[in-house]
C-alpha positions as CSV (number, residue, x, y, z in Angstrom):
1,M,-27.7,1.1,-13.9
2,T,-28.1,3.9,-16.5
3,S,-28.0,3.9,-20.3
4,V,-24.6,5.6,-20.4
5,K,-22.1,3.8,-22.6
6,F,-18.5,3.8,-21.7
7,I,-15.2,3.0,-23.4
8,L,-11.9,2.4,-21.5
9,V,-8.2,2.9,-22.4
10,G,-5.8,1.1,-20.0
11,C,-6.6,-2.4,-18.8
12,G,-4.2,-2.7,-15.9
13,N,-5.1,-2.9,-12.2
14,I,-6.9,0.5,-12.2
15,G,-8.6,-0.2,-15.4
16,V,-10.0,-3.5,-14.1
17,R,-11.5,-1.6,-11.2
18,H,-13.0,1.0,-13.4
19,A,-14.4,-1.5,-15.8
20,A,-16.5,-3.0,-13.0
21,L,-17.9,0.4,-12.2
22,M,-18.8,1.1,-15.8
23,H,-20.6,-2.2,-15.9
24,Q,-22.4,-1.2,-12.6
25,F,-23.4,2.3,-13.8
26,G,-23.9,1.7,-17.5
27,K,-22.5,-0.4,-20.3
28,L,-18.9,-1.0,-21.3
29,E,-18.8,-0.9,-25.1
30,G,-15.0,-1.3,-25.7
31,V,-11.6,-1.4,-24.2
32,C,-8.0,-1.0,-25.4
33,D,-4.5,-1.5,-24.2
34,V,-1.0,-1.6,-25.8
35,D,-0.9,-5.1,-24.4
36,E,-3.8,-6.4,-26.5
37,S,-4.0,-9.6,-24.5
38,K,-5.1,-7.6,-21.4
39,A,-7.7,-5.8,-23.5
40,K,-9.1,-9.1,-24.9
41,Q,-9.3,-10.7,-21.5
42,L,-11.2,-7.7,-20.1
43,A,-13.4,-7.6,-23.2
44,E,-14.4,-11.2,-22.8
45,Q,-15.5,-10.6,-19.2
46,Y,-17.8,-7.7,-20.2
47,H,-18.8,-8.9,-23.7
48,C,-17.4,-5.9,-25.5
49,K,-14.8,-5.0,-28.2
50,A,-11.1,-5.1,-27.7
51,F,-8.4,-3.0,-29.4
52,G,-4.7,-2.4,-29.3
53,C,-4.8,1.4,-29.8
54,L,-6.9,4.3,-28.8
55,N,-7.6,5.6,-32.3
56,D,-9.2,2.2,-33.2
57,L,-11.3,2.3,-30.0
58,L,-12.6,5.8,-30.6
59,T,-13.4,5.1,-34.3
60,A,-15.2,1.8,-33.6
61,C,-17.2,2.9,-30.6
62,K,-18.7,6.2,-31.6
63,N,-22.0,5.2,-30.0
64,A,-20.4,5.4,-26.6
65,A,-20.6,8.7,-24.6
66,V,-17.7,8.5,-22.1
67,L,-14.0,7.7,-22.5
68,V,-12.4,6.6,-19.2
69,I,-8.6,6.9,-19.1
70,C,-6.6,4.5,-16.9
71,T,-3.1,4.8,-18.3
72,P,0.2,6.2,-16.9
73,N,0.0,9.8,-15.7
74,A,1.9,11.4,-18.6
75,L,-0.6,9.9,-21.1
76,H,-3.7,11.4,-19.5
77,A,-3.5,14.8,-21.3
78,P,-2.9,13.6,-24.9
79,Q,-5.4,10.8,-24.6
80,A,-8.1,13.0,-23.0
81,I,-7.6,15.7,-25.6
82,Q,-7.9,13.0,-28.4
83,G,-11.1,11.7,-26.8
84,L,-12.6,15.1,-26.4
85,H,-11.8,16.1,-29.9
86,A,-13.4,12.8,-31.1
87,G,-16.7,13.8,-29.3
88,F,-16.5,11.9,-26.0
89,H,-16.9,13.1,-22.5
90,V,-13.8,12.1,-20.4
91,L,-13.3,10.8,-16.9
92,V,-9.6,10.6,-15.9
93,P,-8.1,9.4,-12.6
94,K,-5.5,11.3,-10.7
95,S,-3.2,12.9,-11.4
96,M,-4.9,15.0,-14.0
97,A,-1.5,15.2,-15.8
98,I,2.1,15.8,-14.8
99,S,2.2,19.4,-16.0
100,A,-0.2,22.3,-15.3
101,L,0.2,23.4,-18.9
102,H,-1.1,20.0,-20.0
103,C,-4.0,20.4,-17.6
104,R,-4.8,23.7,-19.1
105,A,-4.8,22.1,-22.6
106,M,-7.2,19.5,-21.4
107,I,-9.6,22.1,-19.9
108,D,-9.5,24.2,-23.1
109,A,-10.1,21.1,-25.2
110,A,-13.2,20.2,-23.1
111,S,-14.5,23.8,-23.5
112,Q,-14.0,23.8,-27.2
113,A,-15.7,20.4,-27.7
114,G,-18.5,21.2,-25.3
115,K,-17.9,18.0,-23.4
116,L,-17.6,17.1,-19.8
117,L,-14.1,16.5,-18.4
118,M,-13.8,15.3,-14.8
119,V,-10.9,14.1,-12.7
120,V,-11.5,11.3,-10.2
121,K,-11.1,12.8,-6.6
122,Q,-12.8,10.1,-4.5
123,N,-11.4,11.4,-1.2
124,R,-13.6,14.4,-1.4
125,F,-16.5,12.0,-0.6
126,N,-15.0,10.8,2.7
127,P,-17.4,11.8,5.4
128,P,-14.7,13.3,7.7
129,V,-13.4,15.4,4.7
130,L,-16.8,16.7,3.8
131,A,-17.6,17.5,7.5
132,V,-14.4,19.5,7.9
133,K,-14.9,21.3,4.5
134,H,-18.4,22.3,5.7
135,A,-16.9,23.6,9.0
136,I,-14.4,25.7,7.1
137,E,-17.0,27.1,4.8
138,Q,-19.2,28.0,7.8
139,A,-16.2,29.7,9.5
140,L,-16.5,27.5,12.5
141,L,-12.8,27.1,12.8
142,G,-12.1,30.8,12.6
143,K,-8.7,31.8,11.2
144,I,-6.6,28.8,10.3
145,Y,-3.1,29.2,11.7
146,S,-1.4,26.2,10.2
147,V,-2.1,22.9,8.4
148,H,0.0,19.8,8.2
149,L,-0.3,17.0,5.7
150,N,1.4,13.7,6.6
151,C,1.5,10.9,4.0
152,L,3.4,7.7,4.9
153,W,2.8,4.8,2.5
154,Y,4.6,1.6,1.5
155,R,5.9,0.8,-2.0
156,D,8.6,-1.8,-2.4
157,E,10.7,-2.9,-5.4
158,A,8.2,-5.5,-6.5
159,Y,5.6,-2.8,-7.0
160,Y,7.8,-0.9,-9.4
161,M,8.8,-4.0,-11.2
162,Q,5.2,-4.8,-12.1
163,S,5.0,-2.1,-14.8
164,K,7.8,-0.5,-16.9
165,W,6.3,3.0,-16.5
166,R,6.3,3.1,-12.7
167,G,9.2,4.9,-11.2
168,T,10.1,6.8,-14.3
169,K,10.1,10.6,-14.5
170,Q,8.7,10.6,-18.0
171,L,5.5,8.6,-17.4
172,D,5.1,8.4,-13.6
173,G,6.3,11.8,-12.6
174,G,6.9,11.0,-8.9
175,I,5.2,9.9,-5.8
176,L,3.5,13.2,-5.3
177,F,1.6,12.6,-8.5
178,T,1.0,8.8,-8.3
179,Q,0.6,8.2,-4.6
180,F,-0.2,11.5,-2.9
181,S,-2.0,13.9,-5.2
182,H,-5.4,13.0,-3.6
183,F,-4.1,14.3,-0.3
184,I,-2.7,17.5,-1.8
185,D,-6.1,18.0,-3.5
186,I,-7.8,18.0,-0.1
187,L,-5.2,20.3,1.4
188,L,-5.9,22.9,-1.3
189,W,-9.6,22.3,-1.1
190,F,-9.5,23.3,2.5
191,M,-7.0,26.1,2.3
192,G,-7.3,27.5,-1.3
193,S,-4.8,27.4,-4.2
194,D,-3.1,30.7,-3.5
195,V,0.0,29.2,-2.0
196,K,3.7,29.4,-2.4
197,V,6.4,26.9,-1.6
198,V,8.8,28.4,0.9
199,A,11.2,25.5,1.1
200,A,11.4,21.8,0.0
201,S,13.9,19.0,0.2
202,A,13.8,15.3,-0.7
203,A,15.9,12.2,-0.8
204,N,15.9,8.7,-2.3
205,L,16.6,6.7,0.8
206,A,15.4,3.2,0.1
207,H,14.7,3.0,-3.7
208,Q,18.1,3.7,-5.3
209,N,18.3,2.2,-8.8
210,I,14.6,1.5,-8.6
211,I,12.9,4.9,-9.2
212,E,14.1,8.1,-10.9
213,F,12.9,10.4,-8.2
214,E,12.7,10.9,-4.4
215,D,11.0,8.4,-2.1
216,T,10.8,10.9,0.8
217,G,10.3,14.6,1.0
218,V,9.2,17.6,3.0
219,A,7.8,20.9,1.9
220,Q,7.0,24.2,3.8
221,L,4.1,26.3,2.5
222,Q,2.6,29.7,3.1
223,F,-1.0,30.5,2.1
224,A,-2.6,33.7,1.1
225,N,-4.2,34.2,4.6
226,G,-0.8,33.9,6.2
227,A,-1.3,30.4,7.4
228,L,1.7,28.1,7.3
229,G,1.7,24.6,6.1
230,S,3.8,21.5,5.8
231,I,3.8,18.3,3.7
232,H,5.7,15.2,4.8
233,Y,5.5,12.4,2.3
234,S,7.2,9.0,1.9
235,I,6.8,5.6,0.4
236,N,9.1,4.1,3.0
237,A,6.5,3.2,5.7
238,F,7.4,-0.2,7.2
239,Q,5.6,-3.0,5.3
240,Q,2.3,-1.3,4.8
241,N,0.6,2.1,4.3
242,A,0.7,3.8,7.7
243,E,-0.9,7.3,7.5
244,G,-2.7,9.8,5.4
245,S,-3.7,12.7,7.6
246,I,-4.4,16.4,7.8
247,L,-4.1,18.5,11.0
248,L,-5.7,22.0,11.1
249,N,-4.7,24.3,14.0
250,A,-7.1,27.3,14.0
251,E,-8.4,30.2,16.1
252,N,-11.4,28.2,17.3
253,G,-9.9,24.8,17.7
254,I,-7.7,22.0,16.4
255,I,-8.8,19.0,14.4
256,K,-7.0,16.1,12.7
257,I,-8.4,13.9,10.0
258,G,-6.5,10.7,10.4
259,G,-6.2,7.1,9.4
260,K,-4.4,5.8,6.4
261,Y,-6.7,7.6,3.9
262,L,-8.3,10.6,5.6
263,D,-10.9,8.1,6.9
264,N,-11.7,9.2,10.5
265,I,-11.5,12.2,12.9
266,A,-8.4,11.3,14.9
267,F,-9.1,14.1,17.5
268,Q,-10.8,17.4,17.8
269,T,-11.1,20.2,20.4
270,L,-13.4,22.9,19.0
271,K,-14.8,26.1,20.6
272,H,-18.3,25.5,19.2
273,G,-18.5,21.8,19.9
274,D,-17.3,18.7,18.1
275,I,-18.0,18.1,14.4
276,A,-20.3,15.1,14.1
277,C,-19.6,12.7,11.2
278,T,-19.2,9.0,10.5
279,E,-16.0,7.3,9.6
280,T,-15.4,6.4,6.0
281,S,-17.1,3.0,5.5
282,A,-15.3,2.2,2.2
283,E,-12.1,0.1,2.3
284,A,-8.9,0.8,0.4
285,N,-8.4,-0.5,-3.1
286,D,-6.5,-3.8,-2.6
287,Y,-4.2,-4.9,-5.4
288,G,-2.7,-7.8,-3.6
289,S,0.9,-6.7,-3.0
290,Y,-0.1,-3.1,-2.2
291,Q,-3.1,-0.9,-1.3
292,G,-4.3,2.3,-3.0
293,S,-6.7,5.0,-1.8
294,I,-10.2,4.7,-0.4
295,R,-12.7,2.8,-2.7
296,N,-15.1,5.7,-3.1
297,H,-15.1,5.4,-6.9
298,D,-18.7,4.4,-7.0
299,K,-19.6,7.8,-5.5
300,V,-17.5,9.5,-8.2
301,Y,-19.3,7.6,-11.0
302,A,-22.7,8.4,-9.5
303,H,-21.7,12.1,-9.3
304,F,-20.3,12.1,-12.8
305,I,-23.6,10.6,-14.2
306,E,-25.7,13.2,-12.2
307,I,-23.6,15.9,-13.9
308,L,-23.8,14.3,-17.3
309,L,-27.5,13.5,-17.3
310,H,-29.0,16.1,-14.9
311,N,-26.6,19.0,-15.1
312,K,-25.8,18.8,-11.4
313,A,-23.2,21.1,-10.0
314,S,-19.9,19.3,-9.4
315,I,-17.8,19.3,-6.2
316,I,-14.8,18.4,-8.4
317,Q,-13.5,21.3,-10.5
318,N,-10.9,21.0,-13.2
319,E,-9.2,24.3,-12.2
320,E,-8.7,22.8,-8.7
321,A,-7.3,19.6,-10.2
322,M,-4.9,21.7,-12.2
323,Q,-3.8,23.7,-9.1
324,T,-2.9,20.4,-7.4
325,V,-0.6,19.6,-10.3
326,A,0.8,23.2,-10.2
327,L,1.7,22.9,-6.5
328,I,3.4,19.6,-7.1
329,E,5.4,21.2,-9.9
330,S,6.4,24.0,-7.5
331,I,7.6,21.5,-4.9
332,H,9.6,19.7,-7.5
333,K,11.3,22.9,-8.7
334,C,12.2,23.8,-5.1
335,I,13.6,20.3,-4.6
336,Q,15.8,20.7,-7.6
337,H,17.8,23.2,-5.6
338,N,18.6,20.5,-3.1
339,S,19.9,17.5,-5.1
340,F,19.6,14.0,-3.6
């Protein structure tokens, strides 16, 4: 535990998880939610202040250092900017925002305020992901010919009925933002952000009248080095999350990070010998009726505090988080030419 003092906006499922981490790594000073009953319930648990709006929270808890944002995707940018301007460091879960322009405004606000802004990217701490990233940096794979991202999760009608914002274009933005931006982040971390969308199509196959966007899609990519890529994503897996994987086919071998959450090396055949790494030991976040990504958030908090208190270099860069949003926007624009 450190002396870092946190405040939290958003007391839903994600907020509850983050509150426990703030209590573990520092002290939770105050919380707020538009549903003030949720804020009061969480505040009672952690013996802190509860508010119904962000402005009151920021004004009353000026002794805190870090604002953590756990609200719908479209609110991340305005709330982060408000917090930065009020003098707080900001930690925000994915997606950074649902517009690259909004991401840029967040980055500029952090720079102007001289405060730390970081996006939660917990899959970067998965041992298989780190091992493959190291192999790429050491040029062990040689030239990468193609990369294929496969994301098959399960979200039913009950999931979307739990919160009014879920499934809306305005606040949610789509499944590439809410469910799969972590995976796209790793794809770009491996391959670089200089990429164009060659083709994309999508359809709403099982969630008509439930969500305002596609539930299944495919995209074809081309990277600066000439490598080709594909993304297949869907929330129509049968009854449970099925797969979150990346396959790299390269000059010096082939390797696939598999599992539901990039949590193991599914197979590898490499010229210079197999990459040695452990499987991800963390489990997925379990919210009862559905599961989220790997529970590596403790590693994110530890990393954030090392940066904040000891000026450690970060493996999570805001420009990279913005590029993830930009790629999703590009896919959506391509999809618009193929109505569903």
